[in-house]
N, C-alpha and C positions, 0 to 999 in steps of 0.2 A: 504493500499499500504506500501511497505517496504521503509526504509530510502533511499536506493539506487535509487528506482523509483522516489521518490520526488526530489532527487538531479538531476536525469536525466531530469526531467521536468522543473527544475529551469531556464536553459538557454533559451529554446524556449519560456517559459512564459515571461521572461524578454524581449526578442526580440519583442514579440507581443505587450507588453505594450509600449516599446520605439517607435516602428513604429507607433502605434496609436497616441501617444503624438506628435511625430514629424509631422505627416501628418495634425493633427488638428492645431498645432501651425503655420505651414507654409501655411495652407489653400490650400493644393495641390488638383488640379483638373486635372485628368489624364485619358486618354483612355487606359492606360496600367496598372496602379496601383490602388489599393483601400485600404482604411483603414480596419484593422481587424474587426471593428464593422460592416462596410458595407458588408464585406465578410460573416460575421455571419448572417446578415439580408437576404442576397441573398441565403444562404444555407437553411435558414428556409423557405423562399418563395418557393424554389425548392422542399423542402420536403412536404410542404402543397399542392402544385398543382400536386404532384405525379411524377414530372419529375425526381427527384433524385432516387426514388424507382424504377421506370420503367427502367431507364438507368442502374442502378446498376444490376438489374436482367438480363438485356440483356448482359452486359459485363461479369458478373460472369458465366452466362450460357454458353457463347462462350468459356470462359477460361476453365471451367470445362470440356466441350466437347473436347477441344484440349488436356487437360491433360490426359483424358481417352484414346483418340485415339492415341496420340503419346506415352504416358507413357506405356500403355499396350503393344503396338507394340515393343517399345524399351525393355521392360521387357522380352518379349518372345524371341526376337532375342539375347538379352544380355545373357540370360540363355544358349541358344544354343551355342553361341560363347564362353562362359566361360567354358562349358563342353567339347567342341570339338575344339582342336587346329587346325585341318585341316580346319574347317569351319571359324575359326577366321582368318586364313591366307588368305582364299579365299575372305573374306569380307573386309580385311584391306584396300585394295586400294580404293574400293568404298566408305568406310567410310571417308578416308582422302580426297577424291575428293569432296564429297557432304557436309560433315560437315561444312566447312567454308562458305558455301553459306548463306547469311543472309535470315532469314525467310521472311522478307518484300519484298525481291527481287522476291519471288515467287507469289506475289499478282497479277501481270498481267496474269500469267498462271492460277492461281486459279479463277480469274474473268472470263476468257475464258471458263473454264471447268464448274464452278458452278454458275456464275453470282454473283450479289450482294446478301448478306444475310448471314445467320448463317453458311451454308455449306462452303462458301468461307473462312470465318473467322476461323472456326474450323479447316479446312485443314491447313491453314497457321500457326495457333497456334500449331497444332499437329506436324508439321514439326519441329518447334523450340523446343518442349518438348521431341521429340524422342531422340535427341542426348545425353543429360546429363543422361537420364535413361539408354540408351543402354550402354554407356561407363562405368558408375559406376556399373551397374549390371554385366557386363562382368568381370570387375576387381574383384568384390566381389565374384562371383561364381568361378573364376579361382583361387582365394586364399582360398577357403574352405579347411579346414584341411584334408589332404589326408587320414588320418586314418578313418575319418567319411565315406568317399567313400568306403574304404576297408570294413567297417562294412556293408554298403549297398550291396556290392558284396557277402559278406559271407552270408548275409540273403537272397540272390537271389531276391532282389527287382527289379521289372520291372522299366524301365526308368521313368515313370510317378510317381510311388511311391518314387523312389529315389529323384526326384526333390522336391516332396511335403513334404516328411518326413525328408530329410537330407539337401538338398541344400538350399531351401528357408529359413528354420529357421536359418541356419548358416549365410546366406547372408542378412537377413532381415534388420538389422540396417543400413547397407550401402545403401540398396535399398530405405529405408525411407529417407535417406539424398538425394538421387537422386530425389525422388518425391517432396521433399521440394524445391529443386532448380528449378525443372520443374514448380512448382506452381508459383514461383516468375516470371519466364520467361513468363509463360502463361498470367499473368495479363499485363505485359509490352507490349507484342506483341498484345494482344487484343486491348488495348487502341490505340496503334500505327496504327493498321489496321483501326480502327474506325475513327481516325483523317484523315487518308489518303484517304480512299475509302468507307468504309461501313457506310450507312446512319442510324445508330442507336448506342446506347450505350453511355458510359460516354465520350469517345473520340469525338464522333460526337457532343454531347452537348457542349463540351469545344470549338470546332471549331465554332459552331453557336454563342456561347457567344462572342468569339473573333471577329468574323466578324460583329456582331451587336453592337460592342463597349460596352460590358457589362463586364468590368474587374472584378467586384466583384463576379459575377456568375462564370466567368472563373476560378478565383482563388479559389472559394469555391469548385468547382468540382475537381480542381487540388489537394487541400488538402484532399478531400474525397478519391481520388484515392490512395494517400499516406497512409491514415488510413486503407483503404481496404487491401493494400499490407502488412502493419504491422500486421493486424488481421489474414490474411491468413498465414503469416510466423509464428505467435505465435501459431496458431492452429496446423500447421504441426510440429512445434518444440515440442509441447506437445505430439503429436502422436509419434514422434521420441524418446522422452525420455521414453515414455511407452514401446516402442519396445526395447530400451536398457535395461530397467529393466526386461522385460519379458524374454529376451534372454541374461542373465547377463554374460554368458560365452564369449560373443563377445563384445569387447569394441570399441567405436568410434575411 
């Protein structure tokens, strides 16, 4: 690890040590808090009995499904709106009306349509992921260098070839930013849906631990969600950096 990484870890490590010492010195017994050592023991227990692995796969599966559903839909519509000003004008009112709706507000409708389970969660996550991808893709495509589009017209490329060979490579770095944002949104919404309604995943296990007065397990799952979010962001950042290097003519 680099020196900067060690420096970044210093503060949380110090807080963990101080909280452990404070709770042991005060002999705190709480239904809400737990010492870091107890959290670590609870995390190990959840890992051994398979709860952590199963819940992680369920949450990540739903989040990935939502990113694919909402992200690919937003990508296709964003390319269309970015290339066609008339289409963008026609869709602008609908975007401004529906975009502010919180994804979790659609859960009652999604439950009526899909019932409990993956389909309901994926639909809710997909709605949340749709908007950042749509808006950033539209902006990226609309700002593609006009001379590149002139080259496509001179070469008599059909619309599909124009998008694939000219538009997407030029807009790709900003599209990757959109999908990185959508990935973070997907994990947040997935856990929220599981806490509120869906009977599986990390959010559901956190609620179970809270209702059963198991603060150590609840905090262990909470920390694990944070680590998952950090890992997903790091992975998407690496993909994004690779995209910037690959298409070095376009800067973030």
